[in-house]
C-alpha positions as CSV (number, residue, x, y, z in Angstrom):
1,M,42.2,46.7,17.8
2,A,40.4,44.5,14.9
3,Q,43.9,44.2,13.1
4,A,45.6,43.1,16.4
5,A,43.1,40.4,17.1
6,A,43.3,39.1,13.1
7,K,47.7,39.0,13.6
8,N,47.0,36.9,16.7
9,R,44.6,34.2,15.1
10,T,46.9,34.0,11.7
11,G,50.0,33.1,14.5
12,H,48.6,30.5,16.0
13,F,50.4,27.0,14.9
14,S,53.0,29.3,12.9
15,M,55.7,26.7,13.9
16,L,54.0,24.1,12.1
17,R,54.0,26.1,9.2
18,D,57.7,26.7,9.6
19,Y,58.4,22.7,9.3
20,R,60.3,21.7,6.3
21,A,60.7,18.6,4.5
22,A,64.2,17.6,6.6
23,D,62.3,18.9,9.9
24,L,59.7,16.5,9.4
25,L,62.0,13.6,8.7
26,T,63.7,14.6,12.2
27,L,60.5,14.5,13.6
28,A,60.2,10.9,12.3
29,N,63.3,9.9,14.0
30,A,62.1,10.9,17.6
31,A,58.9,9.5,17.1
32,S,60.7,6.3,16.1
33,G,62.9,5.9,19.3
34,M,59.7,6.7,21.5
35,A,57.5,4.3,20.4
36,A,60.4,2.0,20.8
37,V,60.6,3.3,24.6
38,F,56.8,2.8,24.6
39,L,57.2,-0.4,23.2
40,I,59.7,-1.8,25.7
41,M,57.6,-0.1,29.0
42,S,54.3,-2.7,27.3
43,Y,56.4,-5.5,27.4
44,L,57.3,-4.9,31.1
45,T,53.5,-5.8,31.8
46,N,53.0,-7.8,28.6
47,P,55.8,-9.7,28.4
48,D,55.2,-10.6,24.4
49,H,58.3,-11.1,22.2
50,W,56.7,-9.1,19.5
51,R,56.8,-5.9,21.5
52,V,60.8,-6.0,21.8
53,Y,61.5,-6.9,18.4
54,L,59.2,-4.1,17.3
55,S,61.2,-2.0,19.5
56,L,64.7,-3.1,18.2
57,A,63.4,-2.8,14.5
58,L,62.0,0.9,15.6
59,L,65.7,2.2,15.9
60,P,67.3,1.4,13.0
61,V,64.3,3.4,11.2
62,A,64.6,5.9,13.1
63,L,68.4,6.0,12.2
64,F,67.4,5.8,8.4
65,F,65.2,9.0,9.1
66,D,68.2,10.6,11.0
67,I,70.8,10.2,8.0
68,S,67.7,11.0,5.5
69,D,67.0,14.8,7.1
70,G,70.8,15.5,6.7
71,R,70.7,14.6,3.2
72,V,66.9,16.4,2.2
73,A,68.6,19.2,4.1
74,R,71.9,19.5,1.9
75,R,70.0,18.4,-1.5
76,R,67.1,21.4,-1.0
77,G,69.5,24.1,0.9
78,E,67.2,23.9,4.2
79,H,70.0,23.9,7.2
80,S,69.1,26.0,9.8
81,L,69.7,26.3,13.5
82,F,66.5,25.2,14.1
83,G,67.2,22.0,12.2
84,Q,70.3,21.3,14.0
85,E,69.0,21.9,17.2
86,L,65.9,19.8,16.3
87,D,68.1,16.9,15.1
88,S,70.1,16.7,18.5
89,L,67.0,16.3,20.2
90,A,65.6,13.9,17.8
91,D,69.1,11.9,18.2
92,I,69.0,12.1,22.1
93,V,65.5,10.0,22.1
94,S,66.3,7.8,19.6
95,F,70.2,6.8,20.3
96,G,70.1,7.7,23.8
97,V,67.1,7.5,26.2
98,A,65.7,4.4,23.9
99,P,68.6,2.1,24.2
100,A,69.2,2.6,27.9
101,V,65.6,2.0,28.3
102,L,65.5,-1.0,26.2
103,A,68.7,-2.3,28.4
104,Y,66.4,-1.7,31.5
105,G,63.4,-4.0,29.8
106,L,65.6,-6.8,28.7
107,G,67.0,-6.8,32.5
108,L,69.5,-4.2,33.3
109,R,67.7,-3.4,36.3
110,G,70.7,-3.3,39.2
111,V,71.6,-0.6,41.3
112,L,74.9,-0.1,39.3
113,D,73.2,-1.0,36.1
114,V,70.7,2.0,36.2
115,I,73.4,4.1,37.3
116,I,75.8,3.4,34.6
117,L,72.6,3.9,31.9
118,I,71.8,7.4,33.3
119,F,75.7,7.6,33.0
120,F,75.3,6.5,29.3
121,V,72.6,9.0,28.4
122,A,73.9,12.1,30.1
123,C,77.2,11.2,28.1
124,G,75.0,11.4,24.8
125,I,73.4,14.8,26.1
126,S,76.8,15.9,26.4
127,R,78.2,14.7,23.3
128,L,75.7,16.3,21.2
129,A,75.7,19.5,22.9
130,R,79.3,20.1,22.6
131,Y,78.6,18.9,18.3
132,N,76.2,21.9,18.4
133,V,78.5,24.0,19.9
134,T,81.7,23.2,17.9
135,V,80.2,22.2,14.7
136,G,81.3,25.3,12.9
137,Q,85.2,25.0,14.1
138,L,84.8,21.4,12.8
139,S,83.3,22.5,9.2
140,D,85.0,23.2,6.3
141,S,85.0,25.9,3.6
142,T,81.7,24.4,2.3
143,G,79.9,24.0,5.7
144,K,80.6,20.3,6.0
145,V,81.8,18.7,9.2
146,K,85.0,17.1,8.4
147,Y,84.9,14.6,11.3
148,F,83.1,14.3,14.6
149,E,84.9,14.6,18.1
150,G,84.4,11.2,20.1
151,T,81.4,8.3,18.7
152,P,78.6,9.5,16.8
153,I,75.6,9.2,19.3
154,P,74.0,6.4,16.8
155,S,76.9,4.1,17.8
156,S,74.7,2.9,20.5
157,L,72.9,0.7,18.0
158,T,75.4,-1.3,18.2
159,L,74.7,-2.2,22.0
160,V,70.9,-2.5,20.4
161,A,72.3,-5.2,17.9
162,L,73.9,-7.3,21.0
163,M,71.0,-7.0,22.6
164,A,68.9,-8.1,19.9
165,G,71.3,-11.1,19.7
166,C,71.2,-11.7,23.2
167,F,67.2,-11.3,23.3
168,Y,67.1,-14.0,20.1
169,L,69.3,-16.5,21.9
170,D,67.2,-16.0,25.4
171,R,70.3,-14.8,26.9
172,S,68.3,-11.6,28.7
173,G,67.1,-11.1,32.4
174,D,69.8,-13.1,34.5
175,S,71.1,-14.8,31.6
176,L,72.7,-12.0,29.9
177,P,76.5,-12.8,29.0
178,F,79.7,-12.2,31.1
179,G,77.5,-12.8,34.5
180,S,76.8,-10.2,37.2
181,W,78.3,-9.1,40.4
182,N,77.1,-8.2,43.9
183,L,79.1,-4.9,45.2
184,A,77.7,-3.9,49.0
185,G,74.5,-4.9,47.7
186,A,74.2,-3.2,44.7
187,A,73.9,-5.6,41.6
188,L,75.7,-4.8,38.5
189,H,75.5,-6.9,35.1
190,L,78.8,-6.6,33.6
191,F,77.1,-6.2,29.9
192,T,76.0,-3.0,31.1
193,L,79.6,-2.1,30.9
194,L,79.1,-1.4,27.5
195,F,77.0,1.3,27.8
196,F,80.0,3.0,29.9
197,L,82.6,2.7,27.2
198,N,80.4,3.8,24.8
199,G,79.7,6.9,27.0
200,C,83.4,7.6,27.3
201,T,84.1,7.2,23.8
202,M,80.9,9.6,22.7
203,I,82.3,12.7,25.2
204,S,86.1,11.7,24.2
205,K,87.9,14.5,22.6
206,T,90.9,12.9,21.5
207,L,89.1,10.2,19.7
208,R,88.2,11.6,15.9
209,I,86.0,10.0,13.6
210,P,85.5,11.0,10.0
211,K,82.7,12.2,8.9
212,L,81.5,10.4,5.8
């Protein structure tokens, strides 16, 4: 009985002890994305421009960690199913949820805007789930994936860069490029259609992007 109690005590936080260097970098990716989300949320109540700029800057930082974790895993031979799943969960925070929240914070708040942003995040989740399921089929004899089916989710950083430019030029909110429509009382900023297109390319099965 004493041995069982000792075993239970040593089991506490055992998962934390199992983290590898690549996993910690993946968590840093997720932390950067979540920090970006909180900064945009704080901007809605305290509209200081530095909050937006810091939020925008954190997403390329998340990409840096996302690239680094794969390189570290390959160098150290630490590939694992846990790391693969962890990477996907981190990516949906940093490159799915965070860009959508950023877009909402910068003015894409119409009913149809929100529906499209939800669609965009759903496409990102679906894209990553499909990748995890098919990665074995798409990899070569060395285990390296030859190409992506659909655009990888970090492609959303292109939209983040566009939003950064709009914010710098004071083109956020009602001043967003392309204007807006009112469809049966539901507002739609045409800029949001870029998120719709990006979501569609992520879930495409015919679009193949070589992995470098």
